[in-house]
py3Dmol code that shows the C-alpha trace and the ligand (Angstrom):
import py3Dmol

protein = """\
ATOM      1  CA  MET A   1      -0.024  -0.020  -0.014  1.00  0.00           C
ATOM      2  CA  LYS A   2       1.170   3.392  -0.802  1.00  0.00           C
ATOM      3  CA  ASN A   3       1.430   6.090   1.912  1.00  0.00           C
ATOM      4  CA  ILE A   4       1.531   9.874   1.670  1.00  0.00           C
ATOM      5  CA  LEU A   5       4.480  11.938   2.268  1.00  0.00           C
ATOM      6  CA  THR A   6       4.409  15.865   2.800  1.00  0.00           C
ATOM      7  CA  PHE A   7       6.921  18.556   3.410  1.00  0.00           C
ATOM      8  CA  ASP A   8       6.084  22.163   4.737  1.00  0.00           C
ATOM      9  CA  ILE A   9       8.665  24.342   3.024  1.00  0.00           C
ATOM     10  CA  GLU A  10       9.683  26.896   5.462  1.00  0.00           C
ATOM     11  CA  ASP A  11      12.843  28.150   7.045  1.00  0.00           C
ATOM     12  CA  TRP A  12      14.291  27.817  10.604  1.00  0.00           C
ATOM     13  CA  TYR A  13      12.606  31.132  11.713  1.00  0.00           C
ATOM     14  CA  HIS A  14       9.081  30.163  10.540  1.00  0.00           C
ATOM     15  CA  PRO A  15       7.993  27.830  13.335  1.00  0.00           C
ATOM     16  CA  ASN A  16       5.487  29.580  15.551  1.00  0.00           C
ATOM     17  CA  LEU A  17       7.345  28.302  18.581  1.00  0.00           C
ATOM     18  CA  ALA A  18      10.154  30.673  17.441  1.00  0.00           C
ATOM     19  CA  ASP A  19       8.603  33.643  19.242  1.00  0.00           C
ATOM     20  CA  LYS A  20       9.027  36.801  17.449  1.00  0.00           C
ATOM     21  CA  ASP A  21      10.787  38.433  20.653  1.00  0.00           C
ATOM     22  CA  LEU A  22      13.619  35.815  20.367  1.00  0.00           C
ATOM     23  CA  LEU A  23      14.034  36.182  16.635  1.00  0.00           C
ATOM     24  CA  GLY A  24      14.217  39.997  16.798  1.00  0.00           C
ATOM     25  CA  ALA A  25      13.379  42.020  13.544  1.00  0.00           C
ATOM     26  CA  GLY A  26      15.715  40.232  11.141  1.00  0.00           C
ATOM     27  CA  PRO A  27      16.698  39.933   8.295  1.00  0.00           C
ATOM     28  CA  PHE A  28      17.185  36.438   8.810  1.00  0.00           C
ATOM     29  CA  GLU A  29      19.645  34.133   7.243  1.00  0.00           C
ATOM     30  CA  ASP A  30      17.991  32.021   4.422  1.00  0.00           C
ATOM     31  CA  ARG A  31      18.783  28.379   4.660  1.00  0.00           C
ATOM     32  CA  VAL A  32      15.839  26.556   3.140  1.00  0.00           C
ATOM     33  CA  GLU A  33      17.271  25.843  -0.187  1.00  0.00           C
ATOM     34  CA  GLU A  34      20.048  23.320   0.690  1.00  0.00           C
ATOM     35  CA  PRO A  35      17.927  21.083   2.934  1.00  0.00           C
ATOM     36  CA  THR A  36      15.069  21.171   0.444  1.00  0.00           C
ATOM     37  CA  LEU A  37      17.390  20.038  -2.464  1.00  0.00           C
ATOM     38  CA  ARG A  38      18.797  17.407  -0.026  1.00  0.00           C
ATOM     39  CA  ILE A  39      15.041  16.009   0.447  1.00  0.00           C
ATOM     40  CA  LEU A  40      14.487  16.120  -3.307  1.00  0.00           C
ATOM     41  CA  ASN A  41      17.663  14.176  -3.948  1.00  0.00           C
ATOM     42  CA  ILE A  42      16.602  11.502  -1.121  1.00  0.00           C
ATOM     43  CA  LEU A  43      13.269  11.297  -2.910  1.00  0.00           C
ATOM     44  CA  ASP A  44      14.850  10.634  -6.375  1.00  0.00           C
ATOM     45  CA  GLU A  45      17.199   7.917  -4.889  1.00  0.00           C
ATOM     46  CA  THR A  46      14.395   6.107  -3.110  1.00  0.00           C
ATOM     47  CA  HIS A  47      11.826   6.513  -5.937  1.00  0.00           C
ATOM     48  CA  ASN A  48       9.298   8.274  -3.875  1.00  0.00           C
ATOM     49  CA  LYS A  49       7.080  11.251  -4.420  1.00  0.00           C
ATOM     50  CA  ALA A  50       5.694  13.934  -2.193  1.00  0.00           C
ATOM     51  CA  THR A  51       3.508  17.091  -1.679  1.00  0.00           C
ATOM     52  CA  PHE A  52       5.312  20.188  -0.784  1.00  0.00           C
ATOM     53  CA  PHE A  53       3.257  22.953   0.903  1.00  0.00           C
ATOM     54  CA  VAL A  54       5.423  25.956   0.389  1.00  0.00           C
ATOM     55  CA  VAL A  55       5.203  29.208   2.337  1.00  0.00           C
ATOM     56  CA  GLY A  56       4.567  32.357   0.016  1.00  0.00           C
ATOM     57  CA  ASP A  57       7.557  34.161   1.403  1.00  0.00           C
ATOM     58  CA  ILE A  58       9.803  31.286   0.377  1.00  0.00           C
ATOM     59  CA  ALA A  59       8.352  31.052  -3.113  1.00  0.00           C
ATOM     60  CA  GLU A  60       8.762  34.743  -3.605  1.00  0.00           C
ATOM     61  CA  LYS A  61      12.573  34.457  -2.650  1.00  0.00           C
ATOM     62  CA  PHE A  62      13.206  30.989  -4.242  1.00  0.00           C
ATOM     63  CA  PRO A  63      10.999  30.620  -7.408  1.00  0.00           C
ATOM     64  CA  ASP A  64      13.566  28.223  -9.049  1.00  0.00           C
ATOM     65  CA  LEU A  65      13.327  25.799  -5.896  1.00  0.00           C
ATOM     66  CA  VAL A  66       9.546  25.806  -6.379  1.00  0.00           C
ATOM     67  CA  ARG A  67      10.031  24.953 -10.174  1.00  0.00           C
ATOM     68  CA  GLU A  68      12.527  22.204  -9.270  1.00  0.00           C
ATOM     69  CA  ILE A  69      10.082  20.694  -6.881  1.00  0.00           C
ATOM     70  CA  VAL A  70       7.593  20.380  -9.788  1.00  0.00           C
ATOM     71  CA  ARG A  71      10.268  19.375 -12.292  1.00  0.00           C
ATOM     72  CA  ARG A  72      11.045  16.386 -10.228  1.00  0.00           C
ATOM     73  CA  GLY A  73       7.402  15.257 -10.242  1.00  0.00           C
ATOM     74  CA  HIS A  74       5.991  16.501  -6.945  1.00  0.00           C
ATOM     75  CA  GLU A  75       2.841  18.335  -6.000  1.00  0.00           C
ATOM     76  CA  VAL A  76       3.055  22.021  -4.733  1.00  0.00           C
ATOM     77  CA  GLY A  77       0.345  23.176  -2.298  1.00  0.00           C
ATOM     78  CA  SER A  78       0.148  26.421  -0.166  1.00  0.00           C
ATOM     79  CA  HIS A  79       1.410  26.772   3.294  1.00  0.00           C
ATOM     80  CA  GLY A  80       0.121  30.309   3.603  1.00  0.00           C
ATOM     81  CA  TYR A  81       1.858  33.573   2.398  1.00  0.00           C
ATOM     82  CA  ARG A  82       3.355  34.729   5.783  1.00  0.00           C
ATOM     83  CA  HIS A  83       3.185  31.622   8.062  1.00  0.00           C
ATOM     84  CA  ASN A  84       0.742  33.421  10.308  1.00  0.00           C
ATOM     85  CA  LEU A  85      -1.645  31.342  12.499  1.00  0.00           C
ATOM     86  CA  VAL A  86      -5.154  30.982  10.876  1.00  0.00           C
ATOM     87  CA  TYR A  87      -6.913  31.643  14.105  1.00  0.00           C
ATOM     88  CA  ASP A  88      -5.241  34.976  14.496  1.00  0.00           C
ATOM     89  CA  TYR A  89      -6.619  36.305  10.949  1.00  0.00           C
ATOM     90  CA  THR A  90     -10.106  37.529  10.319  1.00  0.00           C
ATOM     91  CA  GLU A  91     -11.846  35.842   7.364  1.00  0.00           C
ATOM     92  CA  ALA A  92     -10.834  38.744   4.959  1.00  0.00           C
ATOM     93  CA  GLN A  93      -7.160  38.707   5.922  1.00  0.00           C
ATOM     94  CA  PHE A  94      -7.068  34.878   5.524  1.00  0.00           C
ATOM     95  CA  GLU A  95      -8.634  35.150   2.019  1.00  0.00           C
ATOM     96  CA  THR A  96      -6.012  37.755   1.118  1.00  0.00           C
ATOM     97  CA  ASP A  97      -3.232  35.735   2.483  1.00  0.00           C
ATOM     98  CA  LEU A  98      -4.282  32.446   0.852  1.00  0.00           C
ATOM     99  CA  GLY A  99      -5.327  34.038  -2.292  1.00  0.00           C
ATOM    100  CA  ASN A 100      -1.821  35.868  -2.684  1.00  0.00           C
ATOM    101  CA  SER A 101      -0.156  32.356  -2.184  1.00  0.00           C
ATOM    102  CA  VAL A 102      -2.194  30.368  -4.369  1.00  0.00           C
ATOM    103  CA  ARG A 103      -1.708  33.209  -7.205  1.00  0.00           C
ATOM    104  CA  LEU A 104       1.985  33.229  -6.622  1.00  0.00           C
ATOM    105  CA  LEU A 105       2.526  29.465  -6.686  1.00  0.00           C
ATOM    106  CA  GLU A 106       0.181  29.097  -9.872  1.00  0.00           C
ATOM    107  CA  LYS A 107       2.320  31.697 -11.607  1.00  0.00           C
ATOM    108  CA  ILE A 108       5.658  30.189 -10.747  1.00  0.00           C
ATOM    109  CA  THR A 109       4.562  26.456 -11.541  1.00  0.00           C
ATOM    110  CA  GLY A 110       1.888  26.856 -14.267  1.00  0.00           C
ATOM    111  CA  ARG A 111      -0.027  24.341 -12.443  1.00  0.00           C
ATOM    112  CA  LYS A 112      -3.252  24.459 -10.305  1.00  0.00           C
ATOM    113  CA  VAL A 113      -2.818  24.553  -6.484  1.00  0.00           C
ATOM    114  CA  LEU A 114      -5.023  21.784  -5.018  1.00  0.00           C
ATOM    115  CA  GLY A 115      -4.362  21.759  -1.360  1.00  0.00           C
ATOM    116  CA  TYR A 116      -3.457  23.901   1.677  1.00  0.00           C
ATOM    117  CA  ARG A 117      -1.940  23.205   4.942  1.00  0.00           C
ATOM    118  CA  ALA A 118      -2.276  25.692   7.830  1.00  0.00           C
ATOM    119  CA  PRO A 119       0.718  26.809   9.670  1.00  0.00           C
ATOM    120  CA  SER A 120       0.988  25.025  13.053  1.00  0.00           C
ATOM    121  CA  TRP A 121      -2.342  23.264  12.048  1.00  0.00           C
ATOM    122  CA  SER A 122      -3.983  26.385  13.138  1.00  0.00           C
ATOM    123  CA  LEU A 123      -7.609  25.942  12.011  1.00  0.00           C
ATOM    124  CA  GLY A 124     -10.647  24.314  13.229  1.00  0.00           C
ATOM    125  CA  GLU A 125     -14.269  24.881  14.620  1.00  0.00           C
ATOM    126  CA  LYS A 126     -13.328  28.698  15.145  1.00  0.00           C
ATOM    127  CA  THR A 127     -12.310  29.144  11.555  1.00  0.00           C
ATOM    128  CA  PRO A 128     -15.133  27.497   9.567  1.00  0.00           C
ATOM    129  CA  TRP A 129     -14.801  30.293   6.811  1.00  0.00           C
ATOM    130  CA  ALA A 130     -11.253  28.857   6.003  1.00  0.00           C
ATOM    131  CA  TRP A 131     -12.517  25.978   4.060  1.00  0.00           C
ATOM    132  CA  ASP A 132     -14.997  28.093   2.169  1.00  0.00           C
ATOM    133  CA  ALA A 133     -12.014  30.493   1.121  1.00  0.00           C
ATOM    134  CA  MET A 134     -10.014  27.418   0.001  1.00  0.00           C
ATOM    135  CA  HIS A 135     -12.920  26.168  -2.347  1.00  0.00           C
ATOM    136  CA  ASP A 136     -13.523  29.563  -3.692  1.00  0.00           C
ATOM    137  CA  LEU A 137      -9.815  29.708  -4.916  1.00  0.00           C
ATOM    138  CA  GLY A 138     -10.380  26.405  -6.744  1.00  0.00           C
ATOM    139  CA  LEU A 139      -8.646  24.279  -3.864  1.00  0.00           C
ATOM    140  CA  GLN A 140     -10.002  20.765  -3.513  1.00  0.00           C
ATOM    141  CA  TYR A 141      -8.508  19.613  -0.185  1.00  0.00           C
ATOM    142  CA  ASP A 142      -7.057  20.655   3.215  1.00  0.00           C
ATOM    143  CA  SER A 143      -4.609  18.902   5.305  1.00  0.00           C
ATOM    144  CA  SER A 144      -4.550  20.881   8.505  1.00  0.00           C
ATOM    145  CA  LEU A 145      -6.934  19.172  11.102  1.00  0.00           C
ATOM    146  CA  TYR A 146      -4.601  17.501  13.577  1.00  0.00           C
ATOM    147  CA  PRO A 147      -6.525  14.715  15.262  1.00  0.00           C
ATOM    148  CA  PHE A 148      -4.598  15.071  18.638  1.00  0.00           C
ATOM    149  CA  LYS A 149      -4.922  18.140  20.840  1.00  0.00           C
ATOM    150  CA  THR A 150      -1.871  19.869  22.010  1.00  0.00           C
ATOM    151  CA  PHE A 151      -1.244  23.424  23.683  1.00  0.00           C
ATOM    152  CA  LEU A 152      -0.910  24.895  20.374  1.00  0.00           C
ATOM    153  CA  TYR A 153      -3.396  23.159  18.023  1.00  0.00           C
ATOM    154  CA  GLY A 154      -5.509  20.002  17.299  1.00  0.00           C
ATOM    155  CA  ASP A 155      -8.648  18.120  18.172  1.00  0.00           C
ATOM    156  CA  SER A 156      -8.735  14.719  19.550  1.00  0.00           C
ATOM    157  CA  THR A 157     -12.226  13.962  18.522  1.00  0.00           C
ATOM    158  CA  SER A 158     -11.735  14.670  14.849  1.00  0.00           C
ATOM    159  CA  SER A 159     -11.136  11.729  12.298  1.00  0.00           C
ATOM    160  CA  ARG A 160      -7.836  10.127  12.006  1.00  0.00           C
ATOM    161  CA  PHE A 161      -8.652   9.152   8.357  1.00  0.00           C
ATOM    162  CA  GLU A 162      -9.487  11.104   5.203  1.00  0.00           C
ATOM    163  CA  TYR A 163     -13.000  12.378   4.867  1.00  0.00           C
ATOM    164  CA  ASN A 164     -15.302  14.738   3.113  1.00  0.00           C
ATOM    165  CA  LEU A 165     -16.180  18.005   4.543  1.00  0.00           C
ATOM    166  CA  THR A 166     -19.626  19.429   4.223  1.00  0.00           C
ATOM    167  CA  LEU A 167     -19.380  23.015   3.310  1.00  0.00           C
ATOM    168  CA  SER A 168     -22.004  25.525   3.176  1.00  0.00           C
ATOM    169  CA  GLY A 169     -24.084  25.078  -0.170  1.00  0.00           C
ATOM    170  CA  ASP A 170     -22.975  21.541  -0.130  1.00  0.00           C
ATOM    171  CA  LYS A 171     -19.731  22.301  -1.921  1.00  0.00           C
ATOM    172  CA  PRO A 172     -17.332  19.283  -2.168  1.00  0.00           C
ATOM    173  CA  PHE A 173     -14.314  19.464  -0.158  1.00  0.00           C
ATOM    174  CA  ARG A 174     -11.717  16.926   1.349  1.00  0.00           C
ATOM    175  CA  GLU A 175      -9.794  16.680   4.462  1.00  0.00           C
ATOM    176  CA  ILE A 176      -6.669  14.518   4.753  1.00  0.00           C
ATOM    177  CA  PRO A 177      -5.394  14.690   8.393  1.00  0.00           C
ATOM    178  CA  PRO A 178      -1.798  13.994   9.427  1.00  0.00           C
ATOM    179  CA  SER A 179      -1.579  10.424  11.014  1.00  0.00           C
ATOM    180  CA  VAL A 180      -1.919   9.686  14.763  1.00  0.00           C
ATOM    181  CA  ALA A 181      -1.714   6.030  16.089  1.00  0.00           C
ATOM    182  CA  GLU A 182      -4.109   4.432  18.479  1.00  0.00           C
ATOM    183  CA  VAL A 183      -2.361   2.688  21.470  1.00  0.00           C
ATOM    184  CA  LEU A 184      -4.643   1.121  24.176  1.00  0.00           C
ATOM    185  CA  GLY A 185      -7.462   3.522  23.183  1.00  0.00           C
ATOM    186  CA  ARG A 186      -5.271   6.493  23.308  1.00  0.00           C
ATOM    187  CA  ARG A 187      -4.226   8.680  20.429  1.00  0.00           C
ATOM    188  CA  VAL A 188      -0.454   8.971  20.114  1.00  0.00           C
ATOM    189  CA  PRO A 189       1.202  11.194  17.427  1.00  0.00           C
ATOM    190  CA  PHE A 190       4.097   9.823  15.664  1.00  0.00           C
ATOM    191  CA  SER A 191       3.989  10.692  11.856  1.00  0.00           C
ATOM    192  CA  GLY A 192       5.805  14.007  11.647  1.00  0.00           C
ATOM    193  CA  GLY A 193       7.806  16.961  12.849  1.00  0.00           C
ATOM    194  CA  PHE A 194       8.822  16.713  16.704  1.00  0.00           C
ATOM    195  CA  TYR A 195       6.981  13.245  17.046  1.00  0.00           C
ATOM    196  CA  PHE A 196       8.836  11.868  13.849  1.00  0.00           C
ATOM    197  CA  ARG A 197      12.235  12.989  15.334  1.00  0.00           C
ATOM    198  CA  VAL A 198      11.718  11.575  18.699  1.00  0.00           C
ATOM    199  CA  VAL A 199       9.798   8.385  18.465  1.00  0.00           C
ATOM    200  CA  PRO A 200      11.838   5.158  18.007  1.00  0.00           C
ATOM    201  CA  TYR A 201      11.896   3.898  14.425  1.00  0.00           C
ATOM    202  CA  VAL A 202       9.996   0.631  15.380  1.00  0.00           C
ATOM    203  CA  PHE A 203       7.099   2.739  16.558  1.00  0.00           C
ATOM    204  CA  LEU A 204       7.028   4.899  13.492  1.00  0.00           C
ATOM    205  CA  LYS A 205       6.943   1.804  11.264  1.00  0.00           C
ATOM    206  CA  ALA A 206       4.334   0.333  13.738  1.00  0.00           C
ATOM    207  CA  GLY A 207       2.068   3.469  13.349  1.00  0.00           C
ATOM    208  CA  ILE A 208       2.292   3.347   9.451  1.00  0.00           C
ATOM    209  CA  ARG A 209       1.416  -0.334   9.352  1.00  0.00           C
ATOM    210  CA  GLN A 210      -1.535   0.337  11.811  1.00  0.00           C
ATOM    211  CA  TYR A 211      -3.046   2.717   9.169  1.00  0.00           C
ATOM    212  CA  ASN A 212      -2.161   0.397   6.277  1.00  0.00           C
ATOM    213  CA  ARG A 213      -3.978  -2.665   8.122  1.00  0.00           C
ATOM    214  CA  ALA A 214      -7.081  -0.334   8.316  1.00  0.00           C
ATOM    215  CA  GLY A 215      -6.978  -0.033   4.454  1.00  0.00           C
ATOM    216  CA  GLN A 216      -5.634   3.694   4.978  1.00  0.00           C
ATOM    217  CA  PRO A 217      -2.493   5.391   3.881  1.00  0.00           C
ATOM    218  CA  ALA A 218      -0.388   6.964   6.728  1.00  0.00           C
ATOM    219  CA  VAL A 219       0.146  10.780   6.028  1.00  0.00           C
ATOM    220  CA  VAL A 220       3.843  11.664   7.180  1.00  0.00           C
ATOM    221  CA  TYR A 221       5.080  15.283   7.325  1.00  0.00           C
ATOM    222  CA  LEU A 222       8.509  17.021   7.900  1.00  0.00           C
ATOM    223  CA  HIS A 223      10.201  20.338   7.235  1.00  0.00           C
ATOM    224  CA  PRO A 224      13.585  20.974   5.647  1.00  0.00           C
ATOM    225  CA  TRP A 225      14.860  22.710   8.868  1.00  0.00           C
ATOM    226  CA  GLU A 226      14.461  19.425  10.588  1.00  0.00           C
ATOM    227  CA  ILE A 227      17.330  18.022   8.568  1.00  0.00           C
ATOM    228  CA  ASP A 228      19.356  21.353   8.891  1.00  0.00           C
ATOM    229  CA  VAL A 229      21.756  20.569  11.678  1.00  0.00           C
ATOM    230  CA  GLU A 230      23.797  23.747  11.431  1.00  0.00           C
ATOM    231  CA  GLN A 231      20.739  26.158  11.795  1.00  0.00           C
ATOM    232  CA  PRO A 232      21.050  29.266  14.193  1.00  0.00           C
ATOM    233  CA  ARG A 233      19.466  28.103  17.485  1.00  0.00           C
ATOM    234  CA  LEU A 234      17.035  30.213  19.473  1.00  0.00           C
ATOM    235  CA  LYS A 235      16.767  29.938  23.253  1.00  0.00           C
ATOM    236  CA  PRO A 236      13.228  29.724  24.253  1.00  0.00           C
ATOM    237  CA  ASP A 237      12.388  27.714  27.349  1.00  0.00           C
ATOM    238  CA  ALA A 238      13.563  24.206  27.641  1.00  0.00           C
ATOM    239  CA  LEU A 239      10.331  22.476  26.387  1.00  0.00           C
ATOM    240  CA  LYS A 240      10.162  24.706  23.270  1.00  0.00           C
ATOM    241  CA  ARG A 241      13.962  24.123  22.774  1.00  0.00           C
ATOM    242  CA  PHE A 242      13.302  20.360  22.865  1.00  0.00           C
ATOM    243  CA  ILE A 243      10.292  20.551  20.481  1.00  0.00           C
ATOM    244  CA  LEU A 244      12.271  22.685  18.042  1.00  0.00           C
ATOM    245  CA  TYR A 245      15.668  20.783  18.115  1.00  0.00           C
ATOM    246  CA  ALA A 246      15.461  17.322  19.480  1.00  0.00           C
ATOM    247  CA  ASN A 247      17.269  14.829  17.259  1.00  0.00           C
ATOM    248  CA  LEU A 248      17.866  17.021  14.152  1.00  0.00           C
ATOM    249  CA  LYS A 249      21.021  15.008  13.574  1.00  0.00           C
ATOM    250  CA  ARG A 250      19.437  11.698  13.164  1.00  0.00           C
ATOM    251  CA  THR A 251      16.263  12.798  11.127  1.00  0.00           C
ATOM    252  CA  GLU A 252      17.821  12.568   7.786  1.00  0.00           C
ATOM    253  CA  LYS A 253      18.951   8.978   8.418  1.00  0.00           C
ATOM    254  CA  LYS A 254      15.544   8.150   9.858  1.00  0.00           C
ATOM    255  CA  LEU A 255      13.753   9.576   6.860  1.00  0.00           C
ATOM    256  CA  ARG A 256      16.019   7.673   4.371  1.00  0.00           C
ATOM    257  CA  ARG A 257      15.243   4.521   6.144  1.00  0.00           C
ATOM    258  CA  LEU A 258      11.392   5.174   6.003  1.00  0.00           C
ATOM    259  CA  LEU A 259      11.467   5.933   2.479  1.00  0.00           C
ATOM    260  CA  THR A 260      13.298   2.704   1.623  1.00  0.00           C
ATOM    261  CA  ASP A 261      10.983   0.483   3.846  1.00  0.00           C
ATOM    262  CA  PHE A 262       7.746   2.148   2.532  1.00  0.00           C
ATOM    263  CA  ARG A 263       6.408   3.561  -0.774  1.00  0.00           C
ATOM    264  CA  PHE A 264       5.061   7.165  -0.746  1.00  0.00           C
ATOM    265  CA  ILE A 265       3.272   9.334  -3.127  1.00  0.00           C
ATOM    266  CA  SER A 266       1.709  12.848  -3.226  1.00  0.00           C
ATOM    267  CA  ILE A 267      -1.852  13.754  -1.937  1.00  0.00           C
ATOM    268  CA  LYS A 268      -2.779  14.548  -5.641  1.00  0.00           C
ATOM    269  CA  ASP A 269      -1.744  11.254  -6.831  1.00  0.00           C
ATOM    270  CA  HIS A 270      -3.319   9.416  -3.953  1.00  0.00           C
ATOM    271  CA  TRP A 271      -6.720  10.710  -5.190  1.00  0.00           C
ATOM    272  CA  GLY A 272      -5.910  10.841  -8.789  1.00  0.00           C
ATOM    273  CA  LEU A 273      -6.439  14.515  -9.041  1.00  0.00           C
ATOM    274  CA  THR A 274      -5.097  16.887 -11.854  1.00  0.00           C
ATOM    275  CA  ASP A 275      -3.305  20.004 -11.399  1.00  0.00           C
ATOM    276  CA  ALA A 276      -3.361  20.899 -15.052  1.00  0.00           C
ATOM    277  CA  ARG A 277      -4.507  24.369 -15.687  1.00  0.00           C
ATOM    278  CA  PRO A 278      -7.714  24.673 -17.782  1.00  0.00           C
ATOM    279  CA  GLN A 279      -6.999  25.646 -21.367  1.00  0.00           C
ATOM    280  CA  PRO A 280      -8.262  29.060 -22.367  1.00  0.00           C
ATOM    281  CA  GLN A 281     -11.620  28.984 -24.248  1.00  0.00           C
ATOM    282  CA  LEU A 282     -11.345  29.415 -27.871  1.00  0.00           C
ATOM    283  CA  ALA A 283     -12.811  32.758 -28.756  1.00  0.00           C
ATOM    284  CA  VAL A 284     -14.079  31.642 -32.249  1.00  0.00           C
ATOM    285  CA  SER A 285     -17.049  29.189 -32.084  1.00  0.00           C
ATOM    286  CA  ALA A 286     -17.622  26.466 -34.680  1.00  0.00           C
ATOM    287  CA  GLY A 287     -18.987  27.471 -37.825  1.00  0.00           C
ATOM    288  CA  GLU A 288     -17.945  31.070 -37.663  1.00  0.00           C
ATOM    289  CA  PRO A 289     -15.788  32.133 -40.393  1.00  0.00           C
ATOM    290  CA  VAL A 290     -12.358  32.986 -39.213  1.00  0.00           C
ATOM    291  CA  GLN A 291     -10.976  36.478 -40.114  1.00  0.00           C
TER     292      GLN A 291
END
"""
ligand_1 = """\
1
ZN
Zn 4.798 25.576 9.166
"""
view = py3Dmol.view(width=600, height=400)
view.addModel(protein, "pdb")
view.setStyle({"model": 0}, {"cartoon": {"style": "trace"}})
view.addModel(ligand_1, "xyz")
view.setStyle({"model": 1}, {"stick": {}})
view.zoomTo()
view.show()
């Protein structure tokens, strides 16, 4: 069974745990290109494909990197323009942020953007308008509802498997959440980010197998900064420091191993969606003489 691999393409200064106070005003050192190219090479070597949710700021600075992702056969989705939390936005602000990011990515790639992932999984019941905004921009799916509650995000009652959302006016829309295992009736995150870095490899493997036994693909996610060992280190409190930087050194090796043991594809290919842009309508209708 094929599983789903996703990357949120952002730099070391984007995570919302890296408080703006600690970061200062910037400008910050851009480091995203090198680890992203390393990820692309690992995917080529292991014959896997993925969905890359790209931050607008990054696409603006590195359009060639976005084109390279597409050239190598992967899907590009939106991770917001400024990597701000969705629940800090008004509906209108969100529409502007998402619309700008989608238009930029489509201009760079020549493809239709189909999916979105919220920065820090920051949407849910309080932001029902977010899915309508995605639908209105021509998107077909969201991958932001974390089925596990933490201090920053998530909902432990939402589905662990893909499902159809019911939007106003019965508009079709899909949700594909990151994977969370179930152990003795409790939900245990394992499939990405901090959890991916700290859980033993056997647990990671067991989590994916649990999904596959249920006839479902596991959805795995990582960020390029999680394999960027030399990144500048911020100094928030000990817990946040642990969440941001635990096991960076071992993550690339773990990812390689996973990509050898399982097969991965993009979300678009999982559902057989097409991201070809519609051809412009011919101005001349049949039977009319052409001048
Ligand atoms: Zn992010």
